[in-house]
C-alpha positions, -999 to 999 in steps of 0.1 A, spaced: 398 361 437 419 341 413 445 354 390 451 344 353 482 344 331 484 370 303 497 342 281 469 318 290 436 331 305 427 295 314 456 292 338 443 305 371 458 305 406 451 318 441 464 351 455 490 332 475 503 313 445 503 344 422 523 364 448 548 336 458 554 324 422 555 359 408 556 348 372 533 323 356 548 290 343 542 301 307 561 334 314 528 354 315 521 380 341 493 374 366 462 396 363 430 397 386 403 376 369 379 405 375 385 442 380 360 456 406 342 489 400 341 511 430 308 527 438 300 564 431 297 573 467 334 563 472 344 589 446 320 615 460 337 613 495 373 609 482 384 645 491 374 638 527 393 606 531 429 601 543 454 582 522 450 552 545 412 553 543 414 553 505 438 524 508 414 503 529 386 506 504 406 500 473 425 470 487 393 456 501 377 457 467 407 439 452 418 415 480 388 414 503 379 378 493 414 365 504 424 387 533 406 396 566 397 431 575 426 431 601 451 419 575 441 446 550 444 472 577 478 459 587 489 458 551 477 494 542 490 509 575 525 493 568 525 506 532 512 541 536 534 556 563 544 587 542 527 613 521 525 618 483 518 655 480 503 671 449 523 702 440 512 729 416 540 736 390 521 760 367 486 768 356 468 735 350 499 714 357 506 695 390 532 670 400 526 641 423 557 637 445 562 600 451 596 603 467 588 608 504 594 571 514 624 554 529 644 552 497 630 584 481 614 567 451 578 557 441 587 520 444 587 523 482 549 519 481 549 487 461 580 472 479 566 478 514 532 463 504 549 433 487 571 425 517 542 427 541 518 407 520 544 379 515 549 378 552 512 375 558 507 348 532 537 328 544 528 330 581 532 296 597 552 281 569 586 267 575 601 276 541 625 303 531 616 324 501 643 337 477 633 369 461 650 375 427 650 411 415 663 427 383 668 465 387 677 495 365 679 516 397 651 523 421 635 488 423 667 475 438 668 501 466 631 500 473 630 461 475 662 458 494 650 483 521 615 469 521 626 433 527 657 442 549 658 417 578 624 403 570 625 368 585 624 338 561 632 359 530 665 362 511 667 389 484 691 386 455 694 417 433 708 418 398 718 452 383 737 463 352 773 473 359 779 511 355 743 519 346 728 530 379 736 561 398 760 560 427 733 567 453 709 541 438 737 515 439 747 524 475 711 520 486 710 483 479 747 472 479 755 483 514 729 466 535 741 430 538 721 407 561 695 390 539 703 412 509 728 400 482 737 419 451 751 408 417 767 433 394 760 420 359 782 428 329 753 438 307 721 460 306 689 458 326 672 436 300 699 410 305 693 410 342 656 407 337 661 378 312 682 358 338 656 363 365 629 351 342 650 320 332 655 312 368 617 312 374 612 288 345 641 265 355 625 233 367 656 220 384 661 252 404 625 254 414 626 219 428 655 229 451 642 263 463 612 286 465 618 315 441 597 346 436 600 381 423 595 416 437 597 434 404 566 450 390 559 416 373 547 405 408 511 416 414 520 424 451 545 450 438 523 462 409 488 465 423 494 488 453 508 515 431 472 522 420 466 537 454 484 570 448 464 576 416 432 577 437 450 599 463 462 623 436 427 627 423 413 633 458 438 662 463 432 678 429 414 712 431 378 708 418 376 714 381 353 708 351 383 700 329 393 664 319 422 648 337 454 636 319 482 619 338 517 615 325 538 586 337 575 585 331 579 548 320 605 521 317 591 487 325 555 501 325 543 488 358 535 523 371 514 532 341 496 498 343 487 506 380 472 539 369 452 522 342 440 497 368 427 526 389 409 540 359 394 506 351 381 506 387 362 538 380 387 566 386 378 594 361 411 597 343 405 607 306 439 601 291 472 586 301 505 597 287 533 571 284 564 593 286 598 576 278 634 584 270 648 572 237 639 536 248 607 542 229 592 509 220 558 517 236 555 552 221 563 537 187 536 511 193 511 537 203 519 556 171 505 527 152 535 504 147 538 467 157 552 461 192 588 452 188 615 451 215 650 466 211 683 466 229 681 493 256 701 525 253 718 543 282 704 577 292 705 602 321 670 589 331 685 554 337 657 538 356 637 539 323 664 523 302 643 493 292 640 480 257 618 450 265 592 462 290 576 432 309 544 449 316 534 457 280 511 426 278 496 435 312 486 469 297 470 452 268 451 429 291 437 459 310 421 470 278 407 435 270 435 431 244 417 458 224 446 476 207 424 504 193 411 512 228 446 510 242 459 535 216 428 557 222 433 559 260 471 561 261 492 586 242 530 582 238 559 606 237 597 601 239 625 625 246 663 624 243 687 636 270 689 671 256 651 674 257 653 662 293 680 687 302 660 716 286 629 705 305 647 705 338 662 740 331 629 755 320 609 743 350 636 755 374 637 789 357 599 794 354 586 777 385 616 773 407 609 736 410 637 710 408 628 678 389 649 647 386 655 634 350 626 609 351 601 635 364 613 658 336 604 632 310 570 630 326 566 668 326 576 669 289 551 643 279 523 662 297 534 695 281 534 680 246 499 665 251 485 697 265 499 717 236 474 698 214 444 710 234 456 732 263 422 743 276 405 710 278 427 693 303 442 696 337 474 675 340 494 656 366 529 642 360 545 618 384 578 628 400 591 594 408 624 600 426 640 627 447 664 648 426 692 639 450 691 603 438 705 617 405 726 644 421 754 644 396 731 650 367 708 675 385 737 696 399 755 697 365 723 706 345 710 732 370 743 745 381 735 743 418 744 723 449 717 699 462 713 693 499 707 656 503 680 644 528 698 629 558 686 594 551 698 596 516 732 610 525 737 582 551 737 555 523 768 571 508 788 562 540 781 525 536 806 501 521 796 485 488 793 447 490 786 431 456 796 402 434 806 406 398 786 383 374 791 376 337 761 380 315 755 343 315 725 324 330 746 293 339 769 314 360 738 329 378 723 294 383 757 282 398 756 311 422 720 303 433 729 266 439 760 273 460 
């Protein structure tokens, strides 16, 4: 299958080029030229399939023209080594826990898939790939750990100074080896802008092979659709319509859910739940899409004012804005809303949410308030509460016990380089 640029549908490339380049030359994001529809018998047997068996069928439908059966099995088996349990929170409301991977965040799925696929596609080539990553928190830790010690790959992570949690920072700044980190004096959008400029810099690209492992890369983005199929397969049988609330920042995760729906998964409505960085909820309310400077919140991984995946979302709906707004509803919440949501769920259900999951829960609650009897709902719990320990402990007035693998990161020594918010400084670093 070929992949086209969201900025120019005539520009088409192979799977290998889309993955290794990451971003199209015109700054568009790559999209599959066709979205396969899975047969009804696949959905009929979903409850009886394992996570891995679901993965084989979905990835074969998407990449079967480019990868062998053995490569797909290797890819899925490498990616899906941990569970994503569906947990009942209250009547008609479930959470999909996506934090049972190596770095306790949903991005572990995409990062593991991406590193393995790059390794498969680059097999036999005598070239080193430099992976550039901008992170507002969890992408950095997932990519760093997913690519750690992968031969032939150097990872360079840019992150905003003082705007990620201590645990998130430790997860990607303490590894060393083939992982380098740059602490940028700016916000996430500044980091993302520098990475995009590097991909478009002709001089740089003549000197080195650059790619991305952010959700702009199809190899990071597409595999996230797998856990939507899995969530549906584990949902108790019901005649009610399904709504899924996705806490959103750069909007790759929501896009992956919509991809699953476009492949036939019966999801009636998506809820784009954000913090006060609300450019997409504003758009869904009928306003033009305009970007803004990002604002800092306690749900820092969603502090994005210029979400890269917006035009990918539009492309999934054939650039039909009316259909987009019909299928996706948007809500945003400030820090006090988030705090109240965390407290209420702990009090009523004895369940501890991280701030991002709390935003997802609030979006689902607001949507179900409109028509509570029509829908069963799932919200995504995207990170373990321990990754935001300071916030969670203060809000809920409790002491969290960190999982051993998370606590271990705190013992590591931070190794990072301070960088001005200046592209030329970044380019100089890459050329040294």
